[in-house]
C-alpha positions in Angstrom: -1.3 160.9 -83.5 -1.2 159.4 -87.1 -2.9 156.1 -87.8 -0.5 153.2 -88.5 -1.7 150.9 -91.1 -0.4 147.3 -90.4 -1.7 145.8 -93.3 -3.3 147.0 -96.7 -4.6 144.4 -99.2 -6.0 145.2 -102.6 -9.7 143.7 -103.8 -12.0 143.7 -106.4 -12.6 147.5 -107.9 -9.4 148.8 -107.0 -10.8 148.8 -103.4 -8.5 148.1 -100.6 -8.8 146.0 -97.0 -6.7 148.1 -94.6 -6.0 146.8 -90.9 -5.1 149.8 -88.6 -2.9 149.2 -85.5 -5.5 149.4 -82.4 -3.4 147.0 -80.0 -3.5 148.3 -76.4 -5.1 151.6 -77.6 -8.5 151.6 -76.0 -7.7 155.0 -74.2 -7.4 156.7 -77.6 -10.1 154.9 -79.3 -12.6 153.5 -76.8 -12.9 149.0 -76.9 -15.3 149.1 -79.5 -13.6 151.3 -82.2 -10.1 149.3 -81.0 -12.1 146.2 -82.2 -13.5 147.6 -85.5 -9.9 147.9 -86.8 -10.5 146.9 -90.5 -11.9 149.1 -93.2 -13.0 148.4 -97.2 -11.3 151.7 -98.7 -12.3 152.8 -102.2 -9.8 154.0 -105.1 -10.8 157.6 -104.1 -9.8 157.2 -100.3 -13.6 157.2 -99.0 -14.6 154.4 -96.4 -17.1 152.0 -98.0 -17.4 150.1 -94.5 -16.0 149.6 -91.1 -15.8 146.0 -89.8 -17.9 145.0 -87.1 -18.9 142.1 -85.0 -21.4 141.0 -82.5 -18.1 140.8 -80.0 -16.7 144.1 -80.7 -17.9 145.1 -76.9 -14.8 142.9 -75.8 -12.3 145.4 -77.4 -10.2 142.8 -79.4 -8.7 144.3 -82.4 -8.0 142.4 -85.4 -4.2 141.7 -85.6 -4.0 140.4 -89.4 -5.9 140.1 -92.5 -6.0 137.8 -95.5 -7.8 137.9 -99.1 -7.8 134.7 -100.9 -7.8 134.1 -104.7 -11.6 134.5 -104.8 -11.6 137.9 -102.7 -12.7 136.2 -99.5 -11.9 138.1 -96.4 -10.5 136.6 -93.1 -9.3 138.3 -90.1 -7.6 137.4 -86.8 -7.9 138.8 -83.5 -5.4 138.8 -80.7 -7.3 136.7 -78.5 -7.2 134.0 -81.4 -10.2 134.1 -82.9 -10.5 133.4 -87.0 -13.4 135.7 -88.5 -14.6 135.6 -92.1 -15.5 139.1 -93.1 -18.5 139.9 -95.6 -17.3 141.9 -98.1 -20.1 143.6 -98.9 -20.9 144.6 -95.5 -18.0 144.4 -93.3 -20.0 141.6 -91.0 -17.2 139.5 -89.2 -18.6 135.9 -88.4 -16.4 134.1 -85.8 -15.0 130.7 -87.8 -13.3 129.1 -85.1 -10.5 129.7 -82.5 -6.8 129.3 -83.1 -5.2 129.4 -80.0 
């Protein structure tokens, strides 16, 4: 099975934030890895970080990502949570519930 990229956004230094499809894929990846489906990839295709949060055991994957003009990364989980992602570490901190 090939991983499907849902979204790929350029950030500083030629790096990219990449969102992989993990919706309903717990049987393949496990709950925690489904929830950690955003990566920062450098120009030579090496992983710099994989997103993580305090709520990964719930298995809720991210479904959308965005990067603003200042390089701030936000991501949305399928359950309606909006998260700020630290661009240096990949730590995702909840900001608000959208639904």
